[in-house]
Each structure stands twice: as structure tokens, then as C-alpha cells.
C-alpha positions, 0 to 999 in steps of 0.5 A: 726107168731110172732112179733120181738123186738130188744132192745139196740141191738149192735154188735162189731167186735173187735174195729169196731162197726157194729151195734150201740145199736138199738131199733126196733119193727116189728109187727106180720105179717109185711113186713119190709125191711132193706135198706142202702148201703153196710157195713151199718149193715143191714145184721149184724142185720138180722144175729143176729135175725137169731142167726148166729151172737151173740149180743155184747149187748141188747136183741132179742125177738120173739113172746115175748120170749127172744131168744138172747142166743137161738140156731138158730134152736130153734128160729122159724125163717128161712133164705133165702140167697143171694146164693141159697145154694141148694144141687146139688145132690138132686132134687127140692123135696129133697131140699125142704124136707131136713129141714123137714127130719132133724126135723124128721117129718113123711114121709106123712107129709113131702110129703104133705108139699112139695106139698103144698109149691111147688104149692104155689111157682109154682114149682110143675112141677119142683119137679123132676129136679136138681138145675143145670137144673133150671134158676136163678129165679127157684133156688131162688124159691126153696131156698124160698120154703125150708125156707117156708116149715118149717112154721117159725114164721119169714122169714128172707131174705138177699139180695135174688134177687141180683144175678138175672137180672133186669127182673127176679128181677121184677118178683120175687118182685111180687112173694115175695109180693104174698107170703107175702099175702098168708102166712101172715108171719112176713118177714124181708128183707135186700136189698141195692136196694131202688126199692125193699124197696119201692115196697115190704115193709109195713115199711122200716128201713133205715140204715147208718154207723151201725145206724138206721136212720129212720123207716116208711112207704116207702112214708113217708120216701121218702117225709120227710127224717130225715137225709142226709143219708136217703135222699141219700138212697131213691130216684132215681136219688138221691136227689140234695144236695146243700151247702147254708146258712140260711139267714133269718126267715119268717112267713112260714119257712126260706130263704136260700142263695146259694153259687152263691147268689140266695135266696130260700124260704123253709118251714124249721122251724129254730130258730133265732140262726140258722141264718148265719149257714151253711146248706145243701139244698136237692131237688129231681129232680122230684120237680124242676119246669121249671121257667125262674125266678127260683133260680136254673140254669145251662147249660145242660152237659148231657141229658138222655131220659128214655121213659116217663121221661128225666133227664137233668144234669146241671153244677150248679153255685157256689160251688154246684155239678151238679144238676139233673132235671126231665123233661117230656119225650117229652121235647128236650134240647141241650147240653149247653142250660141254664135251670132255675128252682124253687121249692115249699117251702115244697119240699125243704129239709134243713139239719143241719151241723150234717146231721139231717133234720130241721122240716117243718112248716105245709103246707097251708090249702086248700081253702074251696069250 
């Protein structure tokens, strides 16, 4: 296995920038997920690592070796695509064995590797079947097996679950997690599905508009998004984003004034020159706390009950769009009912006009007992 380093890597298609010059290090054996909306550059980055797209600038190193201009077959990588790309005239065994035959390996070694890989991916009983006789999940496992059997240094996966239904995607997420543990392989996985990103990755790379916005452990990115783009990409339902003005500084942060005049205390660390500037207040639905005296209020326009949790969509006051609040699953509300909420200062995210998040003051220390 091998580490992957990209240094100043960029890609342009004519006058269109698909990936701005970017730097990223992926450690040996790490499972990294590239996540972001369609067109953000994540698949372009993956294809450049694979050698399927040429870089406009910058370098790619795999295992410390510069492979920027090395052909795909010589990079020590294997790729799993969104489409299974199986050969319909070959059996499962034939599909898995195909890259080994192309590489000219001895028949005995091919047979051993196919058997080993099939057992790893629970395909042993399917080796004599052809792709048309397989389910979607089974076809995807064959596609993965065909990549893994080569024993690549790096395994690249481009939206591998997007063609599967919800239940199959959940099962395949477990398969990928198990596969990573078994192989201890360096894996780079592209998805627009934040659930896949949050559950699979050691680290996630959030991308937007051809740029890397933030890199970090999933829970860290969720808790402290570095920009509005990251806040929008991580969390379901998405973060509430409310227009506000930075009204005053406090010893522990800053006070914001919403468009309806309500004041909100935050832990944002701002400067004196920021007073009076327009900002965006970000609030996750799960962080809103029922509070009759709270600054957030609105009439219920839509109520969604989802088993253990419910979500109330409130018609917000002022210039804000609808506010979504998470409620306990057993809570009942009526349409038109007015609900009030507050938020803890350290759960309030404040974004400047350029979309970047203000840093937060340290949370208060817990009392010593």
C-alpha cells in the first residue's frame, strides 16, 4: 500500500477550471472520502490520480514516486466505477480474473487469487454465473473484486453505490468498511452522499466549485465547518442559514442581530472592525432547543415524523427562509402552531460575507468536582 500526495494539482478544460491548484496528503492505509455536490471537481481529482485525466499543473506522488506523467496501468492503482462495467460474456470468475490474464500471470496464481478475492467478497458461490444473473449488489461486489484482485497500492472508487437502492447501499457501506479492515489498503472514495462520507471515512475532503474547502475527521468537519459550502454539504437536514448583522462584541464572543431585530449570543471571535457587518448565522436543526423566550420563532408550515425524530419547518420571521427544527419523535404539533427556540452560543456558526467561518472562543471549562 502507499501514501498519495498531490501538490499544486489543477485541471482546466479550455477556459473552465475543474480543479483549482490543490494540495492534499493521504496517508498509507487511510480511507479518505471526497464529498461535495455534482460538478465540484471530486471525480476529476480522482481520475487524475488514476491517470485517466492529465493534470494541467502540479504533481501526483504515489508511494513517494512522481506518477504525474506515468500511464494508468503503471501507477499501481485500481478503480471501481459507478457503472459496473462487467463483461457480459464472461462468468464472475472470468471477470475477476481478466486483469490478471492481461498482466500475464500464471494460471495457478490467477486461480488462487480469484478464489481468495471471491471468498473475501462473499462471491464464491457465484463464480460460475454471468452478470445478467446477478443482483445490483452482487454486480458491484464483482466490480470491486476485479479491482482488488490486482492487489493495487491504492483503490479508487467513483460513486460506486449510486446505482443501488437504499437498503443495498447500507449493506455495501458495511462491505466497504469490512474490506478496508481486511486489506488495510489506501482507499479514496468519491460520493455526493454525506451519509457514505460520514460513516466510511477516516477523513473527509469537502469540495465545492473546484476547490478543497476543508479536510478533517468527519465529526470535526460536522462540528466546525470552515465555510458555508462545507456547512451545506454536511448534515441532514441541512444547516439553517439566516441573514444577520454583527451587533456587538462580548467577553465570550459576539452578539448578532437577526433581520426581525432579535438578538443571538454566539461564541464567534470577531474584531472591533466587524461590528455592523453583514454575516450569516448557521444553526443545525438538532441544536435548536425549545425555549418560549428564545430568539427563533415561527409558525409550523410542515411537520415530518420520522420514527424516533420529527422535524418542524417553521415560517421564519424577517428575511430568513424557513427554519427547520428537530423535535423528539413523540412530540406532536399542529400546523400553524408557533414554536420558539434558542441555541447555545457554541452551537451557533457565524460566516463572513466571503463564506468563511469565524473562529470560536474556547468553550467554558467544566467545573472541577
